[in-house]
C-alpha atoms as an extended CHARMM CRD file, in Angstrom:
* protein
*
       252  EXT
         1         1  UNK       CA             24.7210000000      -26.5610000000      -53.4110000000  PROA      1               0.0000000000
         2         2  UNK       CA             26.4050000000      -26.3820000000      -49.9780000000  PROA      2               0.0000000000
         3         3  UNK       CA             25.9640000000      -29.5560000000      -47.9230000000  PROA      3               0.0000000000
         4         4  UNK       CA             24.1300000000      -27.6870000000      -45.1710000000  PROA      4               0.0000000000
         5         5  UNK       CA             21.5110000000      -26.4940000000      -47.6800000000  PROA      5               0.0000000000
         6         6  UNK       CA             20.9870000000      -29.6910000000      -49.6640000000  PROA      6               0.0000000000
         7         7  UNK       CA             17.6880000000      -30.5490000000      -47.9750000000  PROA      7               0.0000000000
         8         8  UNK       CA             16.2770000000      -27.0320000000      -47.9260000000  PROA      8               0.0000000000
         9         9  UNK       CA             12.5770000000      -27.2280000000      -48.7890000000  PROA      9               0.0000000000
        10        10  UNK       CA             12.4770000000      -31.0260000000      -48.5810000000  PROA      10              0.0000000000
        11        11  UNK       CA              9.8230000000      -32.7940000000      -46.5060000000  PROA      11              0.0000000000
        12        12  UNK       CA             10.9150000000      -35.6600000000      -44.2550000000  PROA      12              0.0000000000
        13        13  UNK       CA              8.6880000000      -38.1080000000      -42.3820000000  PROA      13              0.0000000000
        14        14  UNK       CA             10.4000000000      -39.9650000000      -39.5320000000  PROA      14              0.0000000000
        15        15  UNK       CA              8.7030000000      -42.7370000000      -37.5740000000  PROA      15              0.0000000000
        16        16  UNK       CA              9.6710000000      -43.3820000000      -33.9830000000  PROA      16              0.0000000000
        17        17  UNK       CA             10.5620000000      -39.6890000000      -33.9370000000  PROA      17              0.0000000000
        18        18  UNK       CA              9.7890000000      -38.8620000000      -30.3310000000  PROA      18              0.0000000000
        19        19  UNK       CA             13.1950000000      -39.8530000000      -28.9840000000  PROA      19              0.0000000000
        20        20  UNK       CA             16.4660000000      -41.6360000000      -29.7450000000  PROA      20              0.0000000000
        21        21  UNK       CA             17.6020000000      -42.0200000000      -33.3410000000  PROA      21              0.0000000000
        22        22  UNK       CA             14.3330000000      -40.6320000000      -34.6990000000  PROA      22              0.0000000000
        23        23  UNK       CA             14.6840000000      -37.3600000000      -32.8450000000  PROA      23              0.0000000000
        24        24  UNK       CA             18.3870000000      -37.1470000000      -33.7630000000  PROA      24              0.0000000000
        25        25  UNK       CA             17.5610000000      -37.7100000000      -37.4450000000  PROA      25              0.0000000000
        26        26  UNK       CA             14.9560000000      -34.9530000000      -37.2070000000  PROA      26              0.0000000000
        27        27  UNK       CA             17.4370000000      -32.5450000000      -35.6490000000  PROA      27              0.0000000000
        28        28  UNK       CA             20.0070000000      -33.1800000000      -38.3830000000  PROA      28              0.0000000000
        29        29  UNK       CA             17.5710000000      -32.8700000000      -41.2950000000  PROA      29              0.0000000000
        30        30  UNK       CA             15.8390000000      -29.7850000000      -39.9050000000  PROA      30              0.0000000000
        31        31  UNK       CA             19.2500000000      -28.1700000000      -39.3920000000  PROA      31              0.0000000000
        32        32  UNK       CA             19.7880000000      -28.6790000000      -43.1250000000  PROA      32              0.0000000000
        33        33  UNK       CA             16.5960000000      -26.9000000000      -44.0640000000  PROA      33              0.0000000000
        34        34  UNK       CA             14.0880000000      -29.7450000000      -44.3470000000  PROA      34              0.0000000000
        35        35  UNK       CA             10.6310000000      -29.5910000000      -42.8430000000  PROA      35              0.0000000000
        36        36  UNK       CA             10.4970000000      -32.6280000000      -40.5850000000  PROA      36              0.0000000000
        37        37  UNK       CA              7.4740000000      -34.5510000000      -39.3440000000  PROA      37              0.0000000000
        38        38  UNK       CA              8.2140000000      -36.6560000000      -36.2700000000  PROA      38              0.0000000000
        39        39  UNK       CA              5.6400000000      -39.4460000000      -35.9920000000  PROA      39              0.0000000000
        40        40  UNK       CA              5.4680000000      -41.6050000000      -32.8860000000  PROA      40              0.0000000000
        41        41  UNK       CA              2.9690000000      -43.8740000000      -31.1590000000  PROA      41              0.0000000000
        42        42  UNK       CA              3.6220000000      -41.5870000000      -28.1740000000  PROA      42              0.0000000000
        43        43  UNK       CA              2.1360000000      -38.4290000000      -29.6140000000  PROA      43              0.0000000000
        44        44  UNK       CA              3.1240000000      -36.3180000000      -26.5980000000  PROA      44              0.0000000000
        45        45  UNK       CA              6.7760000000      -37.3260000000      -27.0200000000  PROA      45              0.0000000000
        46        46  UNK       CA              6.6500000000      -36.4680000000      -30.7220000000  PROA      46              0.0000000000
        47        47  UNK       CA              5.1410000000      -33.0620000000      -30.0290000000  PROA      47              0.0000000000
        48        48  UNK       CA              7.6630000000      -32.3400000000      -27.2670000000  PROA      48              0.0000000000
        49        49  UNK       CA             10.5720000000      -33.3020000000      -29.5270000000  PROA      49              0.0000000000
        50        50  UNK       CA              9.1420000000      -31.1570000000      -32.3320000000  PROA      50              0.0000000000
        51        51  UNK       CA              8.7840000000      -28.1790000000      -29.9890000000  PROA      51              0.0000000000
        52        52  UNK       CA             12.3900000000      -28.5650000000      -28.8280000000  PROA      52              0.0000000000
        53        53  UNK       CA             13.7490000000      -28.7350000000      -32.3790000000  PROA      53              0.0000000000
        54        54  UNK       CA             11.5590000000      -25.8380000000      -33.5110000000  PROA      54              0.0000000000
        55        55  UNK       CA             12.8820000000      -23.7360000000      -30.6270000000  PROA      55              0.0000000000
        56        56  UNK       CA             16.3770000000      -24.5440000000      -31.8980000000  PROA      56              0.0000000000
        57        57  UNK       CA             15.4610000000      -23.0240000000      -35.2650000000  PROA      57              0.0000000000
        58        58  UNK       CA             14.0480000000      -25.9630000000      -37.1800000000  PROA      58              0.0000000000
        59        59  UNK       CA             10.7400000000      -26.4510000000      -38.9420000000  PROA      59              0.0000000000
        60        60  UNK       CA              9.3730000000      -29.5320000000      -37.2000000000  PROA      60              0.0000000000
        61        61  UNK       CA              5.9330000000      -31.0070000000      -36.5280000000  PROA      61              0.0000000000
        62        62  UNK       CA              5.0720000000      -33.8210000000      -34.1290000000  PROA      62              0.0000000000
        63        63  UNK       CA              2.2060000000      -36.2540000000      -34.7840000000  PROA      63              0.0000000000
        64        64  UNK       CA              0.7960000000      -39.3590000000      -33.1170000000  PROA      64              0.0000000000
        65        65  UNK       CA              0.9240000000      -42.4650000000      -35.3020000000  PROA      65              0.0000000000
        66        66  UNK       CA              1.1050000000      -46.2270000000      -34.7650000000  PROA      66              0.0000000000
        67        67  UNK       CA              3.0490000000      -47.6500000000      -37.7230000000  PROA      67              0.0000000000
        68        68  UNK       CA              1.2170000000      -50.9800000000      -37.3880000000  PROA      68              0.0000000000
        69        69  UNK       CA             -2.1520000000      -49.2660000000      -37.9500000000  PROA      69              0.0000000000
        70        70  UNK       CA             -2.6500000000      -49.0580000000      -41.7070000000  PROA      70              0.0000000000
        71        71  UNK       CA             -5.5830000000      -46.6430000000      -41.5180000000  PROA      71              0.0000000000
        72        72  UNK       CA             -3.7630000000      -44.2840000000      -39.1590000000  PROA      72              0.0000000000
        73        73  UNK       CA             -0.5950000000      -44.2700000000      -41.2700000000  PROA      73              0.0000000000
        74        74  UNK       CA             -2.4710000000      -43.5530000000      -44.4930000000  PROA      74              0.0000000000
        75        75  UNK       CA             -4.3220000000      -40.6880000000      -42.8150000000  PROA      75              0.0000000000
        76        76  UNK       CA             -1.1840000000      -39.1040000000      -41.3450000000  PROA      76              0.0000000000
        77        77  UNK       CA              0.9370000000      -39.4760000000      -44.4910000000  PROA      77              0.0000000000
        78        78  UNK       CA             -1.9560000000      -38.1490000000      -46.5770000000  PROA      78              0.0000000000
        79        79  UNK       CA             -2.2740000000      -35.1230000000      -44.3100000000  PROA      79              0.0000000000
        80        80  UNK       CA              1.4560000000      -34.4000000000      -44.5280000000  PROA      80              0.0000000000
        81        81  UNK       CA              1.4990000000      -34.7460000000      -48.3190000000  PROA      81              0.0000000000
        82        82  UNK       CA             -1.5280000000      -32.4900000000      -48.7130000000  PROA      82              0.0000000000
        83        83  UNK       CA             -0.1420000000      -29.8500000000      -46.3680000000  PROA      83              0.0000000000
        84        84  UNK       CA              3.3570000000      -29.7890000000      -47.8640000000  PROA      84              0.0000000000
        85        85  UNK       CA              2.7400000000      -30.8220000000      -51.4600000000  PROA      85              0.0000000000
        86        86  UNK       CA              4.4340000000      -34.1950000000      -51.2190000000  PROA      86              0.0000000000
        87        87  UNK       CA              7.0990000000      -36.1400000000      -49.3820000000  PROA      87              0.0000000000
        88        88  UNK       CA             10.8180000000      -36.4450000000      -50.1450000000  PROA      88              0.0000000000
        89        89  UNK       CA             12.2980000000      -38.5500000000      -47.3500000000  PROA      89              0.0000000000
        90        90  UNK       CA             10.8420000000      -41.4110000000      -45.3220000000  PROA      90              0.0000000000
        91        91  UNK       CA             12.7990000000      -42.8660000000      -42.4120000000  PROA      91              0.0000000000
        92        92  UNK       CA             11.3000000000      -46.1320000000      -41.1520000000  PROA      92              0.0000000000
        93        93  UNK       CA             12.8430000000      -45.9150000000      -37.6950000000  PROA      93              0.0000000000
        94        94  UNK       CA             10.0290000000      -47.0560000000      -35.3770000000  PROA      94              0.0000000000
        95        95  UNK       CA             10.6360000000      -50.4610000000      -33.8330000000  PROA      95              0.0000000000
        96        96  UNK       CA             10.5110000000      -52.7040000000      -30.8020000000  PROA      96              0.0000000000
        97        97  UNK       CA             13.9700000000      -53.4060000000      -29.4220000000  PROA      97              0.0000000000
        98        98  UNK       CA             15.7750000000      -54.7270000000      -26.3370000000  PROA      98              0.0000000000
        99        99  UNK       CA             12.8390000000      -56.1540000000      -24.3990000000  PROA      99              0.0000000000
       100       100  UNK       CA             11.9820000000      -58.3550000000      -27.3920000000  PROA      100             0.0000000000
       101       101  UNK       CA             15.5150000000      -59.5710000000      -28.0620000000  PROA      101             0.0000000000
       102       102  UNK       CA             14.8050000000      -62.8550000000      -26.2730000000  PROA      102             0.0000000000
       103       103  UNK       CA             14.0820000000      -66.4750000000      -27.2970000000  PROA      103             0.0000000000
       104       104  UNK       CA             10.7270000000      -67.2120000000      -28.9400000000  PROA      104             0.0000000000
       105       105  UNK       CA              9.7570000000      -69.5310000000      -26.1040000000  PROA      105             0.0000000000
       106       106  UNK       CA             10.2020000000      -66.7670000000      -23.5300000000  PROA      106             0.0000000000
       107       107  UNK       CA              8.2610000000      -64.1280000000      -25.4490000000  PROA      107             0.0000000000
       108       108  UNK       CA              5.1560000000      -66.0830000000      -26.4070000000  PROA      108             0.0000000000
       109       109  UNK       CA              3.1340000000      -65.7430000000      -29.5930000000  PROA      109             0.0000000000
       110       110  UNK       CA              1.4360000000      -62.4590000000      -28.7250000000  PROA      110             0.0000000000
       111       111  UNK       CA              4.7800000000      -60.6770000000      -28.3320000000  PROA      111             0.0000000000
       112       112  UNK       CA              6.2230000000      -62.3520000000      -31.4240000000  PROA      112             0.0000000000
       113       113  UNK       CA              3.2510000000      -61.1390000000      -33.4360000000  PROA      113             0.0000000000
       114       114  UNK       CA              3.6490000000      -57.6080000000      -32.0430000000  PROA      114             0.0000000000
       115       115  UNK       CA              7.3180000000      -57.4970000000      -33.0690000000  PROA      115             0.0000000000
       116       116  UNK       CA              6.4350000000      -58.5370000000      -36.6090000000  PROA      116             0.0000000000
       117       117  UNK       CA              3.5480000000      -56.0550000000      -36.7560000000  PROA      117             0.0000000000
       118       118  UNK       CA              5.7700000000      -53.1190000000      -35.7870000000  PROA      118             0.0000000000
       119       119  UNK       CA              9.2250000000      -53.9940000000      -37.1050000000  PROA      119             0.0000000000
       120       120  UNK       CA              8.1700000000      -55.6340000000      -40.3640000000  PROA      120             0.0000000000
       121       121  UNK       CA              4.6110000000      -54.6540000000      -41.2650000000  PROA      121             0.0000000000
       122       122  UNK       CA              5.3090000000      -51.1180000000      -40.0420000000  PROA      122             0.0000000000
       123       123  UNK       CA              7.9580000000      -50.7630000000      -42.7640000000  PROA      123             0.0000000000
       124       124  UNK       CA              5.5840000000      -52.1920000000      -45.3870000000  PROA      124             0.0000000000
       125       125  UNK       CA              2.6500000000      -50.0060000000      -44.3450000000  PROA      125             0.0000000000
       126       126  UNK       CA              4.6340000000      -46.7560000000      -44.1620000000  PROA      126             0.0000000000
       127       127  UNK       CA              6.5070000000      -47.3850000000      -47.4160000000  PROA      127             0.0000000000
       128       128  UNK       CA              3.3410000000      -48.1290000000      -49.3800000000  PROA      128             0.0000000000
       129       129  UNK       CA              1.5510000000      -45.1570000000      -47.8370000000  PROA      129             0.0000000000
       130       130  UNK       CA              4.4220000000      -42.8230000000      -48.7890000000  PROA      130             0.0000000000
       131       131  UNK       CA              5.0010000000      -44.1280000000      -52.3170000000  PROA      131             0.0000000000
       132       132  UNK       CA              2.4650000000      -41.9200000000      -54.0890000000  PROA      132             0.0000000000
       133       133  UNK       CA              3.5450000000      -38.7890000000      -52.2090000000  PROA      133             0.0000000000
       134       134  UNK       CA              7.2110000000      -39.4460000000      -53.1090000000  PROA      134             0.0000000000
       135       135  UNK       CA              6.7630000000      -40.5100000000      -56.7300000000  PROA      135             0.0000000000
       136       136  UNK       CA              8.7940000000      -38.4390000000      -59.2130000000  PROA      136             0.0000000000
       137       137  UNK       CA             10.2860000000      -36.0660000000      -56.6270000000  PROA      137             0.0000000000
       138       138  UNK       CA             13.9800000000      -35.3640000000      -57.2130000000  PROA      138             0.0000000000
       139       139  UNK       CA             16.1480000000      -37.1450000000      -54.6780000000  PROA      139             0.0000000000
       140       140  UNK       CA             13.2830000000      -39.1000000000      -53.1060000000  PROA      140             0.0000000000
       141       141  UNK       CA             14.7050000000      -41.5980000000      -50.6190000000  PROA      141             0.0000000000
       142       142  UNK       CA             13.5390000000      -44.1250000000      -48.0580000000  PROA      142             0.0000000000
       143       143  UNK       CA             15.8660000000      -45.3390000000      -45.3030000000  PROA      143             0.0000000000
       144       144  UNK       CA             14.9080000000      -48.3100000000      -43.1460000000  PROA      144             0.0000000000
       145       145  UNK       CA             16.5520000000      -49.0120000000      -39.8040000000  PROA      145             0.0000000000
       146       146  UNK       CA             17.6970000000      -52.6140000000      -39.5390000000  PROA      146             0.0000000000
       147       147  UNK       CA             20.2380000000      -53.8430000000      -36.9470000000  PROA      147             0.0000000000
       148       148  UNK       CA             23.4590000000      -55.7790000000      -36.5300000000  PROA      148             0.0000000000
       149       149  UNK       CA             21.1420000000      -58.3850000000      -34.9480000000  PROA      149             0.0000000000
       150       150  UNK       CA             19.9590000000      -59.1270000000      -38.5020000000  PROA      150             0.0000000000
       151       151  UNK       CA             23.2910000000      -60.8760000000      -39.0550000000  PROA      151             0.0000000000
       152       152  UNK       CA             22.9860000000      -63.0880000000      -35.9710000000  PROA      152             0.0000000000
       153       153  UNK       CA             19.2630000000      -64.0250000000      -35.9110000000  PROA      153             0.0000000000
       154       154  UNK       CA             19.2350000000      -65.2890000000      -32.3460000000  PROA      154             0.0000000000
       155       155  UNK       CA             15.7220000000      -64.0140000000      -31.6140000000  PROA      155             0.0000000000
       156       156  UNK       CA             12.5340000000      -62.7040000000      -33.2090000000  PROA      156             0.0000000000
       157       157  UNK       CA             14.0830000000      -59.2380000000      -33.0010000000  PROA      157             0.0000000000
       158       158  UNK       CA             17.0010000000      -60.3330000000      -35.1930000000  PROA      158             0.0000000000
       159       159  UNK       CA             14.6740000000      -62.1380000000      -37.5780000000  PROA      159             0.0000000000
       160       160  UNK       CA             12.4960000000      -59.0250000000      -37.8810000000  PROA      160             0.0000000000
       161       161  UNK       CA             15.5400000000      -56.9280000000      -38.7300000000  PROA      161             0.0000000000
       162       162  UNK       CA             16.6450000000      -59.5270000000      -41.2880000000  PROA      162             0.0000000000
       163       163  UNK       CA             13.2130000000      -59.0700000000      -42.8480000000  PROA      163             0.0000000000
       164       164  UNK       CA             13.8580000000      -55.3250000000      -43.0030000000  PROA      164             0.0000000000
       165       165  UNK       CA             16.9670000000      -56.0260000000      -45.0760000000  PROA      165             0.0000000000
       166       166  UNK       CA             14.8600000000      -58.1220000000      -47.4420000000  PROA      166             0.0000000000
       167       167  UNK       CA             12.1490000000      -55.4870000000      -47.6810000000  PROA      167             0.0000000000
       168       168  UNK       CA             14.8010000000      -52.9050000000      -48.5110000000  PROA      168             0.0000000000
       169       169  UNK       CA             15.8140000000      -54.8960000000      -51.5980000000  PROA      169             0.0000000000
       170       170  UNK       CA             12.2230000000      -55.5990000000      -52.6460000000  PROA      170             0.0000000000
       171       171  UNK       CA             11.0710000000      -51.9960000000      -52.3170000000  PROA      171             0.0000000000
       172       172  UNK       CA             14.2220000000      -50.7360000000      -54.0530000000  PROA      172             0.0000000000
       173       173  UNK       CA             13.2740000000      -52.8370000000      -57.0790000000  PROA      173             0.0000000000
       174       174  UNK       CA              9.5880000000      -51.9350000000      -56.9780000000  PROA      174             0.0000000000
       175       175  UNK       CA             10.0060000000      -48.1960000000      -56.3760000000  PROA      175             0.0000000000
       176       176  UNK       CA             12.8710000000      -47.6150000000      -58.8280000000  PROA      176             0.0000000000
       177       177  UNK       CA             10.4870000000      -46.6600000000      -61.6400000000  PROA      177             0.0000000000
       178       178  UNK       CA              9.0460000000      -43.9770000000      -59.3350000000  PROA      178             0.0000000000
       179       179  UNK       CA             12.5130000000      -42.4790000000      -58.8470000000  PROA      179             0.0000000000
       180       180  UNK       CA             12.6100000000      -43.5220000000      -55.1870000000  PROA      180             0.0000000000
       181       181  UNK       CA             15.7980000000      -44.9860000000      -53.7500000000  PROA      181             0.0000000000
       182       182  UNK       CA             15.4470000000      -47.4130000000      -50.8080000000  PROA      182             0.0000000000
       183       183  UNK       CA             18.3090000000      -48.2900000000      -48.4720000000  PROA      183             0.0000000000
       184       184  UNK       CA             18.8130000000      -49.3950000000      -44.8810000000  PROA      184             0.0000000000
       185       185  UNK       CA             21.1830000000      -48.8430000000      -41.9740000000  PROA      185             0.0000000000
       186       186  UNK       CA             22.1390000000      -51.6700000000      -39.6240000000  PROA      186             0.0000000000
       187       187  UNK       CA             23.4830000000      -50.0740000000      -36.4260000000  PROA      187             0.0000000000
       188       188  UNK       CA             25.6410000000      -52.0100000000      -34.0260000000  PROA      188             0.0000000000
       189       189  UNK       CA             25.6860000000      -51.2490000000      -30.3220000000  PROA      189             0.0000000000
       190       190  UNK       CA             25.3060000000      -47.4910000000      -30.0850000000  PROA      190             0.0000000000
       191       191  UNK       CA             25.9260000000      -46.0270000000      -26.6490000000  PROA      191             0.0000000000
       192       192  UNK       CA             22.9590000000      -43.7040000000      -26.2550000000  PROA      192             0.0000000000
       193       193  UNK       CA             21.8690000000      -42.5890000000      -22.7840000000  PROA      193             0.0000000000
       194       194  UNK       CA             19.1810000000      -45.2870000000      -22.7810000000  PROA      194             0.0000000000
       195       195  UNK       CA             21.6560000000      -48.0340000000      -23.6780000000  PROA      195             0.0000000000
       196       196  UNK       CA             24.0790000000      -46.8780000000      -20.9880000000  PROA      196             0.0000000000
       197       197  UNK       CA             21.2960000000      -47.0610000000      -18.4240000000  PROA      197             0.0000000000
       198       198  UNK       CA             20.0720000000      -50.5230000000      -19.4750000000  PROA      198             0.0000000000
       199       199  UNK       CA             23.2210000000      -52.3690000000      -20.5580000000  PROA      199             0.0000000000
       200       200  UNK       CA             25.3740000000      -54.1850000000      -18.0280000000  PROA      200             0.0000000000
       201       201  UNK       CA             29.0870000000      -53.4120000000      -17.9330000000  PROA      201             0.0000000000
       202       202  UNK       CA             29.8360000000      -57.0460000000      -18.7610000000  PROA      202             0.0000000000
       203       203  UNK       CA             27.6510000000      -56.9860000000      -21.8960000000  PROA      203             0.0000000000
       204       204  UNK       CA             29.1450000000      -53.6830000000      -23.0540000000  PROA      204             0.0000000000
       205       205  UNK       CA             32.6390000000      -55.1210000000      -22.6000000000  PROA      205             0.0000000000
       206       206  UNK       CA             31.6860000000      -58.2490000000      -24.5520000000  PROA      206             0.0000000000
       207       207  UNK       CA             30.3740000000      -56.3020000000      -27.5370000000  PROA      207             0.0000000000
       208       208  UNK       CA             33.3360000000      -53.9420000000      -27.6180000000  PROA      208             0.0000000000
       209       209  UNK       CA             35.6110000000      -56.9760000000      -27.5370000000  PROA      209             0.0000000000
       210       210  UNK       CA             33.9510000000      -58.3460000000      -30.6930000000  PROA      210             0.0000000000
       211       211  UNK       CA             34.2510000000      -55.0600000000      -32.5970000000  PROA      211             0.0000000000
       212       212  UNK       CA             37.2290000000      -54.3660000000      -34.8410000000  PROA      212             0.0000000000
       213       213  UNK       CA             37.1940000000      -50.6550000000      -34.0510000000  PROA      213             0.0000000000
       214       214  UNK       CA             37.8390000000      -50.2150000000      -30.3600000000  PROA      214             0.0000000000
       215       215  UNK       CA             35.6120000000      -47.2990000000      -29.5350000000  PROA      215             0.0000000000
       216       216  UNK       CA             32.0090000000      -46.9380000000      -28.5090000000  PROA      216             0.0000000000
       217       217  UNK       CA             29.4740000000      -46.4020000000      -31.2490000000  PROA      217             0.0000000000
       218       218  UNK       CA             27.8360000000      -42.9810000000      -30.9710000000  PROA      218             0.0000000000
       219       219  UNK       CA             24.4960000000      -41.6080000000      -32.1240000000  PROA      219             0.0000000000
       220       220  UNK       CA             26.3030000000      -39.2890000000      -34.5380000000  PROA      220             0.0000000000
       221       221  UNK       CA             27.6560000000      -42.3390000000      -36.4090000000  PROA      221             0.0000000000
       222       222  UNK       CA             24.1170000000      -43.3760000000      -37.3500000000  PROA      222             0.0000000000
       223       223  UNK       CA             23.0110000000      -39.8150000000      -38.0790000000  PROA      223             0.0000000000
       224       224  UNK       CA             25.9110000000      -39.3150000000      -40.5120000000  PROA      224             0.0000000000
       225       225  UNK       CA             25.0060000000      -42.5640000000      -42.2770000000  PROA      225             0.0000000000
       226       226  UNK       CA             21.4130000000      -41.3720000000      -42.6420000000  PROA      226             0.0000000000
       227       227  UNK       CA             22.4740000000      -37.9920000000      -44.0140000000  PROA      227             0.0000000000
       228       228  UNK       CA             24.6750000000      -39.7150000000      -46.5800000000  PROA      228             0.0000000000
       229       229  UNK       CA             21.9780000000      -42.1000000000      -47.7940000000  PROA      229             0.0000000000
       230       230  UNK       CA             19.4240000000      -39.3190000000      -48.3210000000  PROA      230             0.0000000000
       231       231  UNK       CA             21.9520000000      -37.0600000000      -50.0630000000  PROA      231             0.0000000000
       232       232  UNK       CA             22.9040000000      -36.6440000000      -53.7160000000  PROA      232             0.0000000000
       233       233  UNK       CA             26.2210000000      -38.3430000000      -52.8940000000  PROA      233             0.0000000000
       234       234  UNK       CA             24.2860000000      -41.6100000000      -52.6480000000  PROA      234             0.0000000000
       235       235  UNK       CA             22.2760000000      -41.0860000000      -55.8410000000  PROA      235             0.0000000000
       236       236  UNK       CA             23.5850000000      -44.3480000000      -57.3710000000  PROA      236             0.0000000000
       237       237  UNK       CA             22.9220000000      -46.4380000000      -54.2660000000  PROA      237             0.0000000000
       238       238  UNK       CA             19.7220000000      -48.3770000000      -53.7080000000  PROA      238             0.0000000000
       239       239  UNK       CA             18.7310000000      -51.7180000000      -52.1930000000  PROA      239             0.0000000000
       240       240  UNK       CA             21.7360000000      -51.7020000000      -49.8790000000  PROA      240             0.0000000000
       241       241  UNK       CA             22.0820000000      -52.1240000000      -46.1170000000  PROA      241             0.0000000000
       242       242  UNK       CA             24.9090000000      -50.0560000000      -44.6500000000  PROA      242             0.0000000000
       243       243  UNK       CA             26.3660000000      -51.6980000000      -41.5650000000  PROA      243             0.0000000000
       244       244  UNK       CA             27.5450000000      -49.1820000000      -38.9600000000  PROA      244             0.0000000000
       245       245  UNK       CA             28.8690000000      -51.5460000000      -36.3330000000  PROA      245             0.0000000000
       246       246  UNK       CA             32.5750000000      -50.8900000000      -35.8310000000  PROA      246             0.0000000000
       247       247  UNK       CA             33.1800000000      -54.1920000000      -37.5840000000  PROA      247             0.0000000000
       248       248  UNK       CA             30.9680000000      -56.1860000000      -35.1950000000  PROA      248             0.0000000000
       249       249  UNK       CA             28.6750000000      -57.6560000000      -37.8650000000  PROA      249             0.0000000000
       250       250  UNK       CA             31.1730000000      -58.6450000000      -40.5450000000  PROA      250             0.0000000000
       251       251  UNK       CA             30.3030000000      -61.5270000000      -42.8540000000  PROA      251             0.0000000000
       252       252  UNK       CA             31.0170000000      -62.5980000000      -46.4110000000  PROA      252             0.0000000000
């Protein structure tokens, strides 16, 4: 089967799909023939992104969903599975990022709890909700989005992304009998428009100086990693976290 057609007829559910990586993942999968559901706590953003990708020729739906709300997730995933006959791909992309990448003492307990609810429990809730709809479907795959911060653990954000790596291994073991592969991507500093607007020149220079590959990370680098992990080329890969960091997060 040609690469561009590999996901024809597949159903993909992407959290945090209203913008950023989530929207980019949706664009790539819909371009390859999948029906994509973009779920986001900002329902208007999800619907706008879905409309844009549909206008570009994709089959995309946008839905409001808070990944930390177990009841809401079960309802949305159940609706998608009923409407489309099941689910083939889950991308646990939703997360709290830069504003929470600060010391515990600065954030306070309420913010720490919110990070864990979204970044950790969100992965648990969505994975368990999707399991039944994905069981026994050829090529079924879950991809979690971790971070290079998982290898530094300087804040609750890094700790939450370390937990995502652990969950990836645990769910890979537990879901193997259902024929579901579970992997993760740990992006380094990726120079999206948002990052360019928020990151100081000094910080960008520092990170680039610690990379082995001396170029800026681009959104396409993460999209290509996602497409690989949900493809038949990765059919013997599960429980792994693929670091896409330009060599920033190397460790033994």
